[in-house]
N, CA and C atoms of all chains as a GROMACS GRO file, in nm:
protein
  603
    1MET      N    1  -0.094  -1.089  -1.703
    1MET     CA    2  -0.058  -1.025  -1.576
    1MET      C    3   0.093  -1.033  -1.556
    2THR      N    4   0.157  -0.919  -1.565
    2THR     CA    5   0.304  -0.912  -1.555
    2THR      C    6   0.342  -0.781  -1.490
    3LEU      N    7   0.456  -0.783  -1.422
    3LEU     CA    8   0.514  -0.659  -1.372
    3LEU      C    9   0.642  -0.633  -1.448
    4GLU      N   10   0.647  -0.520  -1.517
    4GLU     CA   11   0.770  -0.480  -1.586
    4GLU      C   12   0.853  -0.398  -1.488
    5LEU      N   13   0.967  -0.455  -1.451
    5LEU     CA   14   1.054  -0.393  -1.351
    5LEU      C   15   1.196  -0.386  -1.407
    6PRO      N   16   1.234  -0.269  -1.462
    6PRO     CA   17   1.369  -0.257  -1.517
    6PRO      C   18   1.476  -0.294  -1.415
    7ASN      N   19   1.587  -0.344  -1.467
    7ASN     CA   20   1.691  -0.396  -1.379
    7ASN      C   21   1.743  -0.291  -1.280
    8ALA      N   22   1.751  -0.166  -1.322
    8ALA     CA   23   1.800  -0.062  -1.231
    8ALA      C   24   1.709  -0.050  -1.109
    9HIS      N   25   1.578  -0.061  -1.130
    9HIS     CA   26   1.485  -0.053  -1.017
    9HIS      C   27   1.492  -0.179  -0.932
   10ARG      N   28   1.509  -0.292  -1.000
   10ARG     CA   29   1.523  -0.418  -0.925
   10ARG      C   30   1.644  -0.408  -0.830
   11MET      N   31   1.753  -0.356  -0.882
   11MET     CA   32   1.874  -0.343  -0.800
   11MET      C   33   1.852  -0.243  -0.686
   12ALA      N   34   1.774  -0.138  -0.714
   12ALA     CA   35   1.746  -0.038  -0.609
   12ALA      C   36   1.667  -0.100  -0.494
   13LEU      N   37   1.576  -0.190  -0.526
   13LEU     CA   38   1.497  -0.254  -0.420
   13LEU      C   39   1.587  -0.345  -0.336
   14VAL      N   40   1.674  -0.420  -0.402
   14VAL     CA   41   1.765  -0.509  -0.328
   14VAL      C   42   1.859  -0.426  -0.240
   15GLU      N   43   1.909  -0.317  -0.296
   15GLU     CA   44   1.999  -0.231  -0.219
   15GLU      C   45   1.928  -0.175  -0.095
   16HIS      N   46   1.804  -0.132  -0.113
   16HIS     CA   47   1.727  -0.080   0.000
   16HIS      C   48   1.708  -0.188   0.106
   17ALA      N   49   1.673  -0.309   0.061
   17ALA     CA   50   1.650  -0.418   0.154
   17ALA      C   51   1.776  -0.450   0.233
   18ARG      N   52   1.889  -0.450   0.166
   18ARG     CA   53   2.016  -0.481   0.234
   18ARG      C   54   2.055  -0.370   0.331
   19GLU      N   55   2.033  -0.246   0.291
   19GLU     CA   56   2.064  -0.133   0.380
   19GLU      C   57   1.981  -0.139   0.507
   20GLY      N   58   1.857  -0.180   0.492
   20GLY     CA   59   1.764  -0.178   0.606
   20GLY      C   60   1.772  -0.298   0.697
   21ALA      N   61   1.827  -0.409   0.649
   21ALA     CA   62   1.833  -0.531   0.729
   21ALA      C   63   1.909  -0.504   0.860
   22PRO      N   64   1.868  -0.564   0.971
   22PRO     CA   65   1.771  -0.673   0.981
   22PRO      C   66   1.624  -0.629   0.990
   23GLU      N   67   1.599  -0.498   0.974
   23GLU     CA   68   1.459  -0.455   0.974
   23GLU      C   69   1.401  -0.468   0.833
   24GLU      N   70   1.270  -0.478   0.823
   24GLU     CA   71   1.204  -0.477   0.694
   24GLU      C   72   1.203  -0.335   0.638
   25VAL      N   73   1.213  -0.322   0.507
   25VAL     CA   74   1.200  -0.192   0.443
   25VAL      C   75   1.073  -0.193   0.358
   26VAL      N   76   1.029  -0.074   0.321
   26VAL     CA   77   0.904  -0.061   0.245
   26VAL      C   78   0.915   0.057   0.149
   27GLY      N   79   0.843   0.049   0.040
   27GLY     CA   80   0.839   0.160  -0.054
   27GLY      C   81   0.724   0.144  -0.152
   28VAL      N   82   0.709   0.242  -0.239
   28VAL     CA   83   0.599   0.245  -0.335
   28VAL      C   84   0.657   0.241  -0.476
   29LEU      N   85   0.589   0.166  -0.563
   29LEU     CA   86   0.628   0.155  -0.704
   29LEU      C   87   0.534   0.242  -0.786
   30ALA      N   88   0.592   0.326  -0.872
   30ALA     CA   89   0.511   0.417  -0.954
   30ALA      C   90   0.542   0.396  -1.101
   31GLY      N   91   0.443   0.425  -1.185
   31GLY     CA   92   0.462   0.410  -1.329
   31GLY      C   93   0.329   0.401  -1.398
   32SER      N   94   0.307   0.292  -1.469
   32SER     CA   95   0.182   0.270  -1.543
   32SER      C   96   0.114   0.145  -1.488
   33HIS      N   97  -0.007   0.165  -1.433
   33HIS     CA   98  -0.077   0.052  -1.370
   33HIS      C   99  -0.172  -0.011  -1.468
   34GLY      N  100  -0.166  -0.143  -1.480
   34GLY     CA  101  -0.258  -0.214  -1.568
   34GLY      C  102  -0.215  -0.358  -1.586
   35GLU      N  103  -0.245  -0.411  -1.702
   35GLU     CA  104  -0.206  -0.548  -1.736
   35GLU      C  105  -0.129  -0.546  -1.868
   36PRO      N  106   0.003  -0.536  -1.868
   36PRO     CA  107   0.088  -0.540  -1.749
   36PRO      C  108   0.100  -0.403  -1.682
   37SER      N  109   0.163  -0.404  -1.564
   37SER     CA  110   0.205  -0.280  -1.500
   37SER      C  111   0.353  -0.258  -1.528
   38ALA      N  112   0.390  -0.132  -1.538
   38ALA     CA  113   0.531  -0.100  -1.566
   38ALA      C  114   0.582  -0.002  -1.460
   39VAL      N  115   0.694  -0.036  -1.399
   39VAL     CA  116   0.753   0.050  -1.296
   39VAL      C  117   0.848   0.149  -1.362
   40GLU      N  118   0.825   0.276  -1.332
   40GLU     CA  119   0.914   0.381  -1.384
   40GLU      C  120   0.991   0.448  -1.272
   41ARG      N  121   0.943   0.431  -1.150
   41ARG     CA  122   1.008   0.498  -1.038
   41ARG      C  123   0.980   0.421  -0.909
   42THR      N  124   1.075   0.424  -0.819
   42THR     CA  125   1.052   0.364  -0.687
   42THR      C  126   1.070   0.472  -0.581
   43ASP      N  127   0.981   0.473  -0.484
   43ASP     CA  128   0.988   0.572  -0.376
   43ASP      C  129   1.007   0.499  -0.244
   44ARG      N  130   1.121   0.521  -0.181
   44ARG     CA  131   1.143   0.463  -0.049
   44ARG      C  132   1.052   0.530   0.053
   45ALA      N  133   1.012   0.455   0.154
   45ALA     CA  134   0.934   0.513   0.264
   45ALA      C  135   0.995   0.463   0.396
   46ARG      N  136   0.963   0.533   0.502
   46ARG     CA  137   1.012   0.489   0.633
   46ARG      C  138   0.919   0.382   0.688
   47ASN      N  139   0.979   0.276   0.741
   47ASN     CA  140   0.899   0.172   0.804
   47ASN      C  141   0.859   0.218   0.944
   48ALA      N  142   0.731   0.249   0.961
   48ALA     CA  143   0.682   0.304   1.087
   48ALA      C  144   0.623   0.196   1.178
   49ALA      N  145   0.640   0.068   1.144
   49ALA     CA  146   0.584  -0.038   1.226
   49ALA      C  147   0.649  -0.040   1.364
   50GLU      N  148   0.571  -0.081   1.465
   50GLU     CA  149   0.626  -0.088   1.601
   50GLU      C  150   0.729  -0.198   1.614
   51THR      N  151   0.716  -0.303   1.533
   51THR     CA  152   0.812  -0.414   1.536
   51THR      C  153   0.869  -0.431   1.394
   52PRO      N  154   0.961  -0.343   1.354
   52PRO     CA  155   1.006  -0.340   1.214
   52PRO      C  156   1.088  -0.461   1.170
   53HIS      N  157   1.130  -0.544   1.264
   53HIS     CA  158   1.201  -0.666   1.223
   53HIS      C  159   1.105  -0.767   1.158
   54THR      N  160   0.976  -0.755   1.192
   54THR     CA  161   0.880  -0.854   1.142
   54THR      C  162   0.757  -0.791   1.077
   55ARG      N  163   0.748  -0.658   1.078
   55ARG     CA  164   0.631  -0.592   1.021
   55ARG      C  165   0.676  -0.470   0.941
   56TYR      N  166   0.592  -0.429   0.845
   56TYR     CA  167   0.617  -0.302   0.778
   56TYR      C  168   0.488  -0.222   0.774
   57GLU      N  169   0.505  -0.091   0.771
   57GLU     CA  170   0.389  -0.002   0.767
   57GLU      C  171   0.436   0.137   0.728
   58ILE      N  172   0.365   0.199   0.635
   58ILE     CA  173   0.391   0.340   0.605
   58ILE      C  174   0.290   0.422   0.683
   59ALA      N  175   0.336   0.518   0.761
   59ALA     CA  176   0.245   0.603   0.838
   59ALA      C  177   0.152   0.677   0.742
   60PRO      N  178   0.024   0.694   0.781
   60PRO     CA  179  -0.072   0.756   0.688
   60PRO      C  180  -0.029   0.889   0.629
   61LYS      N  181   0.026   0.978   0.710
   61LYS     CA  182   0.065   1.108   0.655
   61LYS      C  183   0.179   1.094   0.555
   62ALA      N  184   0.273   1.004   0.585
   62ALA     CA  185   0.385   0.980   0.493
   62ALA      C  186   0.334   0.916   0.364
   63GLU      N  187   0.239   0.825   0.378
   63GLU     CA  188   0.181   0.761   0.259
   63GLU      C  189   0.112   0.866   0.171
   64LEU      N  190   0.038   0.956   0.235
   64LEU     CA  191  -0.031   1.060   0.160
   64LEU      C  192   0.068   1.144   0.080
   65VAL      N  193   0.180   1.178   0.141
   65VAL     CA  194   0.283   1.258   0.072
   65VAL      C  195   0.335   1.184  -0.050
   66VAL      N  196   0.363   1.055  -0.034
   66VAL     CA  197   0.416   0.975  -0.145
   66VAL      C  198   0.313   0.966  -0.258
   67LEU      N  199   0.187   0.937  -0.222
   67LEU     CA  200   0.084   0.922  -0.325
   67LEU      C  201   0.061   1.052  -0.401
   68GLU      N  202   0.063   1.163  -0.330
   68GLU     CA  203   0.042   1.292  -0.397
   68GLU      C  204   0.162   1.327  -0.485
   69ARG      N  205   0.282   1.287  -0.443
   69ARG     CA  206   0.401   1.311  -0.524
   69ARG      C  207   0.392   1.232  -0.655
   70ILE      N  208   0.344   1.110  -0.645
   70ILE     CA  209   0.330   1.025  -0.765
   70ILE      C  210   0.225   1.083  -0.859
   71GLU      N  211   0.114   1.126  -0.802
   71GLU     CA  212   0.008   1.185  -0.886
   71GLU      C  213   0.057   1.314  -0.953
   72ALA      N  214   0.132   1.395  -0.879
   72ALA     CA  215   0.183   1.521  -0.935
   72ALA      C  216   0.280   1.496  -1.050
   73ALA      N  217   0.346   1.380  -1.047
   73ALA     CA  218   0.440   1.346  -1.154
   73ALA      C  219   0.369   1.286  -1.275
   74GLY      N  220   0.236   1.273  -1.266
   74GLY     CA  221   0.160   1.217  -1.377
   74GLY      C  222   0.170   1.066  -1.388
   75LEU      N  223   0.208   1.002  -1.278
   75LEU     CA  224   0.224   0.856  -1.278
   75LEU      C  225   0.113   0.791  -1.198
   76ASP      N  226   0.101   0.660  -1.214
   76ASP     CA  227   0.007   0.580  -1.135
   76ASP      C  228   0.084   0.511  -1.022
   77VAL      N  229   0.012   0.480  -0.916
   77VAL     CA  230   0.065   0.382  -0.821
   77VAL      C  231   0.056   0.245  -0.889
   78VAL      N  232   0.167   0.175  -0.893
   78VAL     CA  233   0.172   0.041  -0.953
   78VAL      C  234   0.162  -0.066  -0.844
   79GLY      N  235   0.221  -0.036  -0.732
   79GLY     CA  236   0.219  -0.131  -0.621
   79GLY      C  237   0.318  -0.091  -0.514
   80PHE      N  238   0.362  -0.187  -0.439
   80PHE     CA  239   0.442  -0.161  -0.320
   80PHE      C  240   0.549  -0.270  -0.310
   81TYR      N  241   0.653  -0.240  -0.235
   81TYR     CA  242   0.752  -0.345  -0.208
   81TYR      C  243   0.787  -0.344  -0.061
   82HIS      N  244   0.826  -0.459  -0.012
   82HIS     CA  245   0.882  -0.468   0.122
   82HIS      C  246   0.978  -0.585   0.124
   83SER      N  247   1.055  -0.592   0.231
   83SER     CA  248   1.156  -0.698   0.239
   83SER      C  249   1.121  -0.799   0.347
   84HIS      N  250   1.172  -0.919   0.326
   84HIS     CA  251   1.173  -1.024   0.428
   84HIS      C  252   1.320  -1.052   0.458
   85PRO      N  253   1.376  -0.985   0.560
   85PRO     CA  254   1.521  -0.998   0.583
   85PRO      C  255   1.564  -1.143   0.608
   86ARG      N  256   1.481  -1.218   0.675
   86ARG     CA  257   1.518  -1.357   0.703
   86ARG      C  258   1.410  -1.455   0.656
   87GLY      N  259   1.298  -1.402   0.613
   87GLY     CA  260   1.185  -1.488   0.579
   87GLY      C  261   1.184  -1.530   0.433
   88PRO      N  262   1.093  -1.619   0.400
   88PRO     CA  263   1.084  -1.669   0.262
   88PRO      C  264   1.030  -1.563   0.167
   89LEU      N  265   1.040  -1.593   0.038
   89LEU     CA  266   0.998  -1.498  -0.065
   89LEU      C  267   0.846  -1.478  -0.066
   90GLU      N  268   0.772  -1.578  -0.034
   90GLU     CA  269   0.626  -1.574  -0.048
   90GLU      C  270   0.562  -1.477   0.053
   91PRO      N  271   0.446  -1.419   0.017
   91PRO     CA  272   0.374  -1.334   0.112
   91PRO      C  273   0.338  -1.413   0.238
   92SER      N  274   0.349  -1.346   0.351
   92SER     CA  275   0.317  -1.409   0.478
   92SER      C  276   0.166  -1.401   0.503
   93ALA      N  277   0.121  -1.473   0.605
   93ALA     CA  278  -0.021  -1.463   0.644
   93ALA      C  279  -0.054  -1.320   0.685
   94THR      N  280   0.041  -1.252   0.747
   94THR     CA  281   0.019  -1.112   0.785
   94THR      C  282   0.004  -1.024   0.661
   95ASP      N  283   0.085  -1.051   0.559
   95ASP     CA  284   0.072  -0.975   0.434
   95ASP      C  285  -0.069  -0.988   0.378
   96ALA      N  286  -0.120  -1.110   0.378
   96ALA     CA  287  -0.253  -1.134   0.322
   96ALA      C  288  -0.362  -1.072   0.409
   97ARG      N  289  -0.343  -1.074   0.539
   97ARG     CA  290  -0.445  -1.020   0.630
   97ARG      C  291  -0.457  -0.869   0.618
   98LEU      N  292  -0.345  -0.803   0.585
   98LEU     CA  293  -0.344  -0.657   0.587
   98LEU      C  294  -0.343  -0.593   0.448
   99ALA      N  295  -0.337  -0.672   0.343
   99ALA     CA  296  -0.336  -0.615   0.208
   99ALA      C  297  -0.467  -0.542   0.180
  100ALA      N  298  -0.457  -0.427   0.114
  100ALA     CA  299  -0.577  -0.343   0.097
  100ALA      C  300  -0.589  -0.282  -0.041
  101TRP      N  301  -0.503  -0.322  -0.135
  101TRP     CA  302  -0.506  -0.261  -0.268
  101TRP      C  303  -0.529  -0.370  -0.373
  102PRO      N  304  -0.654  -0.409  -0.396
  102PRO     CA  305  -0.682  -0.511  -0.499
  102PRO      C  306  -0.634  -0.468  -0.637
  103GLY      N  307  -0.573  -0.563  -0.709
  103GLY     CA  308  -0.526  -0.535  -0.844
  103GLY      C  309  -0.387  -0.475  -0.852
  104TYR      N  310  -0.329  -0.446  -0.737
  104TYR     CA  311  -0.196  -0.385  -0.734
  104TYR      C  312  -0.089  -0.488  -0.700
  105SER      N  313   0.034  -0.457  -0.740
  105SER     CA  314   0.146  -0.551  -0.722
  105SER      C  315   0.212  -0.533  -0.586
  106TYR      N  316   0.239  -0.644  -0.523
  106TYR     CA  317   0.313  -0.645  -0.397
  106TYR      C  318   0.443  -0.722  -0.423
  107VAL      N  319   0.553  -0.647  -0.429
  107VAL     CA  320   0.684  -0.708  -0.454
  107VAL      C  321   0.751  -0.736  -0.320
  108ILE      N  322   0.810  -0.853  -0.311
  108ILE     CA  323   0.883  -0.892  -0.190
  108ILE      C  324   1.028  -0.918  -0.228
  109VAL      N  325   1.119  -0.865  -0.145
  109VAL     CA  326   1.262  -0.894  -0.158
  109VAL      C  327   1.300  -0.982  -0.039
  110SER      N  328   1.340  -1.103  -0.067
  110SER     CA  329   1.382  -1.193   0.040
  110SER      C  330   1.534  -1.200   0.045
  111LEU      N  331   1.587  -1.180   0.164
  111LEU     CA  332   1.732  -1.189   0.184
  111LEU      C  333   1.768  -1.318   0.257
  112ALA      N  334   1.677  -1.411   0.261
  112ALA     CA  335   1.703  -1.536   0.334
  112ALA      C  336   1.823  -1.608   0.276
  113ASP      N  337   1.900  -1.670   0.364
  113ASP     CA  338   2.016  -1.751   0.326
  113ASP      C  339   2.123  -1.670   0.253
  114GLY      N  340   2.128  -1.540   0.280
  114GLY     CA  341   2.235  -1.458   0.223
  114GLY      C  342   2.214  -1.417   0.079
  115GLY      N  343   2.107  -1.463   0.017
  115GLY     CA  344   2.080  -1.427  -0.122
  115GLY      C  345   1.993  -1.304  -0.132
  116ALA      N  346   1.943  -1.276  -0.251
  116ALA     CA  347   1.850  -1.165  -0.272
  116ALA      C  348   1.756  -1.206  -0.385
  117ASN      N  349   1.637  -1.246  -0.348
  117ASN     CA  350   1.539  -1.291  -0.448
  117ASN      C  351   1.418  -1.198  -0.448
  118LEU      N  352   1.362  -1.176  -0.566
  118LEU     CA  353   1.244  -1.091  -0.580
  118LEU      C  354   1.128  -1.172  -0.636
  119GLY      N  355   1.010  -1.143  -0.585
  119GLY     CA  356   0.889  -1.200  -0.642
  119GLY      C  357   0.780  -1.095  -0.638
  120SER      N  358   0.680  -1.108  -0.724
  120SER     CA  359   0.570  -1.013  -0.725
  120SER      C  360   0.437  -1.087  -0.728
  121TRP      N  361   0.342  -1.033  -0.653
  121TRP     CA  362   0.208  -1.091  -0.643
  121TRP      C  363   0.104  -0.980  -0.659
  122ARG      N  364  -0.005  -1.010  -0.730
  122ARG     CA  365  -0.118  -0.917  -0.733
  122ARG      C  366  -0.215  -0.958  -0.622
  123TRP      N  367  -0.261  -0.857  -0.550
  123TRP     CA  368  -0.363  -0.883  -0.448
  123TRP      C  369  -0.498  -0.891  -0.515
  124ARG      N  370  -0.568  -1.002  -0.497
  124ARG     CA  371  -0.696  -1.024  -0.561
  124ARG      C  372  -0.812  -1.013  -0.463
  125GLY      N  373  -0.789  -0.940  -0.355
  125GLY     CA  374  -0.896  -0.917  -0.258
  125GLY      C  375  -0.936  -1.044  -0.185
  126GLY      N  376  -0.840  -1.118  -0.137
  126GLY     CA  377  -0.867  -1.242  -0.066
  126GLY      C  378  -0.753  -1.340  -0.082
  127ARG      N  379  -0.673  -1.319  -0.185
  127ARG     CA  380  -0.557  -1.405  -0.206
  127ARG      C  381  -0.456  -1.331  -0.293
  128PHE      N  382  -0.330  -1.372  -0.280
  128PHE     CA  383  -0.225  -1.320  -0.366
  128PHE      C  384  -0.208  -1.413  -0.486
  129GLU      N  385  -0.191  -1.354  -0.603
  129GLU     CA  386  -0.168  -1.430  -0.724
  129GLU      C  387  -0.031  -1.391  -0.779
  130ARG      N  388   0.056  -1.488  -0.792
  130ARG     CA  389   0.192  -1.455  -0.836
  130ARG      C  390   0.190  -1.410  -0.981
  131GLU      N  391   0.275  -1.312  -1.013
  131GLU     CA  392   0.288  -1.263  -1.150
  131GLU      C  393   0.436  -1.265  -1.188
  132PRO      N  394   0.463  -1.288  -1.316
  132PRO     CA  395   0.603  -1.284  -1.360
  132PRO      C  396   0.657  -1.142  -1.358
  133ILE      N  397   0.788  -1.133  -1.336
  133ILE     CA  398   0.857  -1.004  -1.344
  133ILE      C  399   0.945  -1.009  -1.469
  134ARG      N  400   0.935  -0.905  -1.551
  134ARG     CA  401   1.026  -0.897  -1.665
  134ARG      C  402   1.084  -0.756  -1.673
  135GLU      N  403   1.198  -0.746  -1.740
  135GLU     CA  404   1.263  -0.615  -1.751
  135GLU      C  405   1.186  -0.522  -1.844
  136MET      N  406  -2.736   1.249   0.594
  136MET     CA  407  -2.616   1.330   0.575
  136MET      C  408  -2.545   1.282   0.447
  137ASP      N  409  -2.516   1.378   0.357
  137ASP     CA  410  -2.447   1.344   0.233
  137ASP      C  411  -2.298   1.375   0.248
  138VAL      N  412  -2.216   1.277   0.215
  138VAL     CA  413  -2.071   1.293   0.229
  138VAL      C  414  -2.002   1.247   0.100
  139THR      N  415  -1.913   1.330   0.053
  139THR     CA  416  -1.830   1.291  -0.062
  139THR      C  417  -1.703   1.225  -0.009
  140CYS      N  418  -1.678   1.106  -0.060
  140CYS     CA  419  -1.565   1.028  -0.010
  140CYS      C  420  -1.474   0.992  -0.127
  141GLU      N  421  -1.352   1.042  -0.122
  141GLU     CA  422  -1.253   1.007  -0.225
  141GLU      C  423  -1.160   0.901  -0.170
  142VAL      N  424  -1.162   0.784  -0.232
  142VAL     CA  425  -1.066   0.680  -0.195
  142VAL      C  426  -0.941   0.704  -0.279
  143LEU      N  427  -0.831   0.737  -0.217
  143LEU     CA  428  -0.710   0.771  -0.292
  143LEU      C  429  -0.668   0.654  -0.380
  144GLY      N  430  -0.657   0.681  -0.508
  144GLY     CA  431  -0.624   0.578  -0.605
  144GLY      C  432  -0.740   0.485  -0.636
  145GLY      N  433  -0.861   0.520  -0.589
  145GLY     CA  434  -0.973   0.427  -0.606
  145GLY      C  435  -1.106   0.491  -0.636
  146GLY      N  436  -1.106   0.617  -0.677
  146GLY     CA  437  -1.230   0.680  -0.720
  146GLY      C  438  -1.305   0.751  -0.609
  147SER      N  439  -1.416   0.813  -0.648
  147SER     CA  440  -1.494   0.895  -0.556
  147SER      C  441  -1.633   0.834  -0.535
  148HIS      N  442  -1.688   0.853  -0.416
  148HIS     CA  443  -1.819   0.798  -0.382
  148HIS      C  444  -1.903   0.909  -0.318
  149GLU      N  445  -2.031   0.912  -0.357
  149GLU     CA  446  -2.126   1.000  -0.289
  149GLU      C  447  -2.205   0.913  -0.191
  150LEU      N  448  -2.192   0.941  -0.063
  150LEU     CA  449  -2.250   0.855   0.041
  150LEU      C  450  -2.368   0.924   0.109
  151GLU      N  451  -2.470   0.844   0.139
  151GLU     CA  452  -2.580   0.892   0.223
  151GLU      C  453  -2.568   0.819   0.356
  152LEU      N  454  -2.535   0.891   0.460
  152LEU     CA  455  -2.511   0.830   0.590
  152LEU      C  456  -2.613   0.877   0.692
  153ASP      N  457  -2.630   0.795   0.796
  153ASP     CA  458  -2.717   0.836   0.907
  153ASP      C  459  -2.659   0.961   0.974
  154ALA      N  460  -2.745   1.035   1.040
  154ALA     CA  461  -2.701   1.160   1.104
  154ALA      C  462  -2.595   1.136   1.211
  155ASP      N  463  -2.599   1.017   1.274
  155ASP     CA  464  -2.503   0.989   1.380
  155ASP      C  465  -2.389   0.897   1.331
  156ALA      N  466  -2.366   0.894   1.202
  156ALA     CA  467  -2.263   0.805   1.146
  156ALA      C  468  -2.124   0.843   1.195
  157THR      N  469  -2.040   0.742   1.204
  157THR     CA  470  -1.901   0.764   1.244
  157THR      C  471  -1.810   0.748   1.121
  158TYR      N  472  -1.683   0.781   1.140
  158TYR     CA  473  -1.589   0.763   1.029
  158TYR      C  474  -1.569   0.614   0.998
  159GLY      N  475  -1.590   0.530   1.098
  159GLY     CA  476  -1.588   0.386   1.072
  159GLY      C  477  -1.701   0.346   0.977
  160ASP      N  478  -1.816   0.412   0.990
  160ASP     CA  479  -1.928   0.386   0.898
  160ASP      C  480  -1.894   0.429   0.756
  161VAL      N  481  -1.813   0.534   0.744
  161VAL     CA  482  -1.768   0.578   0.610
  161VAL      C  483  -1.688   0.466   0.544
  162LEU      N  484  -1.596   0.410   0.621
  162LEU     CA  485  -1.515   0.300   0.565
  162LEU      C  486  -1.604   0.183   0.525
  163GLU      N  487  -1.697   0.148   0.612
  163GLU     CA  488  -1.786   0.035   0.582
  163GLU      C  489  -1.866   0.062   0.454
  164ALA      N  490  -1.906   0.188   0.436
  164ALA     CA  491  -1.987   0.222   0.319
  164ALA      C  492  -1.910   0.207   0.188
  165VAL      N  493  -1.777   0.214   0.194
  165VAL     CA  494  -1.699   0.197   0.071
  165VAL      C  495  -1.630   0.060   0.069
  166GLY      N  496  -1.674  -0.029   0.159
  166GLY     CA  497  -1.627  -0.167   0.155
  166GLY      C  498  -1.490  -0.190   0.213
  167LEU      N  499  -1.449  -0.104   0.307
  167LEU     CA  500  -1.317  -0.120   0.368
  167LEU      C  501  -1.331  -0.132   0.519
  168SER      N  502  -1.233  -0.197   0.581
  168SER     CA  503  -1.232  -0.211   0.726
  168SER      C  504  -1.133  -0.113   0.787
  169THR      N  505  -1.144  -0.094   0.918
  169THR     CA  506  -1.049  -0.005   0.986
  169THR      C  507  -0.908  -0.062   0.985
  170GLN      N  508  -0.897  -0.192   0.959
  170GLN     CA  509  -0.766  -0.254   0.948
  170GLN      C  510  -0.700  -0.222   0.814
  171GLU      N  511  -0.785  -0.200   0.714
  171GLU     CA  512  -0.735  -0.179   0.578
  171GLU      C  513  -0.712  -0.033   0.543
  172ALA      N  514  -0.784   0.057   0.609
  172ALA     CA  515  -0.785   0.195   0.561
  172ALA      C  516  -0.806   0.293   0.675
  173SER      N  517  -0.773   0.417   0.647
  173SER     CA  518  -0.789   0.524   0.745
  173SER      C  519  -0.861   0.641   0.677
  174VAL      N  520  -0.948   0.708   0.752
  174VAL     CA  521  -1.017   0.826   0.700
  174VAL      C  522  -0.935   0.950   0.732
  175LEU      N  523  -0.920   1.035   0.631
  175LEU     CA  524  -0.846   1.160   0.650
  175LEU      C  525  -0.942   1.278   0.641
  176VAL      N  526  -0.929   1.369   0.736
  176VAL     CA  527  -0.999   1.497   0.730
  176VAL      C  528  -0.893   1.605   0.740
  177ASP      N  529  -0.891   1.694   0.642
  177ASP     CA  530  -0.785   1.795   0.634
  177ASP      C  531  -0.648   1.728   0.639
  178ASP      N  532  -0.636   1.617   0.567
  178ASP     CA  533  -0.509   1.542   0.551
  178ASP      C  534  -0.458   1.476   0.679
  179SER      N  535  -0.541   1.470   0.782
  179SER     CA  536  -0.499   1.402   0.905
  179SER      C  537  -0.595   1.286   0.936
  180PRO      N  538  -0.541   1.173   0.983
  180PRO     CA  539  -0.627   1.060   1.018
  180PRO      C  540  -0.719   1.095   1.134
  181VAL      N  541  -0.843   1.045   1.129
  181VAL     CA  542  -0.938   1.068   1.237
  181VAL      C  543  -0.982   0.933   1.294
  182PRO      N  544  -1.011   0.928   1.426
  182PRO     CA  545  -1.054   0.801   1.486
  182PRO      C  546  -1.183   0.750   1.424
  183GLU      N  547  -1.191   0.617   1.408
  183GLU     CA  548  -1.307   0.560   1.338
  183GLU      C  549  -1.435   0.570   1.420
  184ASP      N  550  -1.422   0.592   1.552
  184ASP     CA  551  -1.543   0.600   1.634
  184ASP      C  552  -1.594   0.743   1.652
  185ARG      N  553  -1.528   0.837   1.586
  185ARG     CA  554  -1.570   0.978   1.598
  185ARG      C  555  -1.685   1.006   1.500
  186PRO      N  556  -1.787   1.082   1.543
  186PRO     CA  557  -1.897   1.116   1.452
  186PRO      C  558  -1.848   1.199   1.333
  187VAL      N  559  -1.907   1.174   1.218
  187VAL     CA  560  -1.871   1.250   1.097
  187VAL      C  561  -1.919   1.394   1.112
  188GLU      N  562  -1.826   1.488   1.092
  188GLU     CA  563  -1.860   1.629   1.109
  188GLU      C  564  -1.822   1.712   0.986
  189THR      N  565  -1.809   1.645   0.875
  189THR     CA  566  -1.770   1.716   0.753
  189THR      C  567  -1.842   1.654   0.635
  190ASP      N  568  -1.850   1.726   0.524
  190ASP     CA  569  -1.920   1.672   0.407
  190ASP      C  570  -1.824   1.618   0.302
  191SER      N  571  -1.694   1.614   0.336
  191SER     CA  572  -1.596   1.565   0.240
  191SER      C  573  -1.480   1.499   0.314
  192VAL      N  574  -1.452   1.376   0.279
  192VAL     CA  575  -1.341   1.305   0.343
  192VAL      C  576  -1.258   1.234   0.235
  193ARG      N  577  -1.138   1.199   0.274
  193ARG     CA  578  -1.055   1.114   0.187
  193ARG      C  579  -1.024   0.986   0.263
  194VAL      N  580  -1.014   0.878   0.191
  194VAL     CA  581  -0.984   0.748   0.252
  194VAL      C  582  -0.852   0.698   0.197
  195LEU      N  583  -0.765   0.661   0.288
  195LEU     CA  584  -0.632   0.612   0.252
  195LEU      C  585  -0.625   0.463   0.280
  196ARG      N  586  -0.610   0.383   0.174
  196ARG     CA  587  -0.589   0.240   0.196
  196ARG      C  588  -0.446   0.220   0.244
  197LEU      N  589  -0.430   0.151   0.353
  197LEU     CA  590  -0.301   0.145   0.419
  197LEU      C  591  -0.204   0.050   0.350
  198ILE      N  592  -0.078   0.076   0.371
  198ILE     CA  593   0.029  -0.006   0.314
  198ILE      C  594   0.103  -0.067   0.432
  199LYS      N  595   0.072  -0.193   0.463
  199LYS     CA  596   0.136  -0.258   0.576
  199LYS      C  597   0.124  -0.410   0.564
  200GLY      N  598   0.209  -0.476   0.637
  200GLY     CA  599   0.210  -0.622   0.634
  200GLY      C  600   0.324  -0.672   0.720
  201GLY      N  601   0.376  -0.789   0.684
  201GLY     CA  602   0.480  -0.846   0.770
  201GLY      C  603   0.580  -0.927   0.692
   0.00000   0.00000   0.00000
C-alpha cells in the first residue's frame, strides 16, 4: 500500500494549501488507483464548507464535474487532499466521521508551526491506515 | 419498484425497493448514509426524505471532513 506522488504534484498541493490559508483547501487526486496508487493529476476544488477554517467540503455538483472530467480523461480517482492550516498532520475525528471512499487515499497537508508536511492515509471503512508516499 | 443505482466510482446496483421508498432508502440499500453520500437525479441532489420517482439514480459519495 503506497501512494506514488511525483514531486511536482506534492509541491502543487503545498502551494494550494498556502494560498488558501487560513482556510482549508480541498482537491481530487487522479491517476491510477490500486496498490499502489499513482497520482498523475491534481484537481483543485472550491471549499464549500460553511466553516472553511475548520472544515472542507466539495459541493455535490462541483464534485460531479470533477469526477466526470477525470473519467473523460481516462483516469481513475485516486483519492483526495485537504489542508490543516493550523492542525496536526493526522486525520481528525471529523475526517474519520465523514470519510466515504473506502480504499482511497486521503492526503493531508499540514501547515502547523510554519512548516509544510504531507501524509497519506487509506480509508478502510472505519479507520484510516497510513501509507507511505513515494515519488 | 426496480431502480438502477450507479454509485460514482463504485459500480452499479439493481435495487428492488418498496413502492413508497425514499431516496434515503436508496442510500441505505447500497450501504451508505445520508452523511456519506447524496442521491442525484438528472445530476442534481435530491432530499433523502423525498419518495423515489425515477427508475435510475446516481449516488455521489461526498468529499468532506475537517
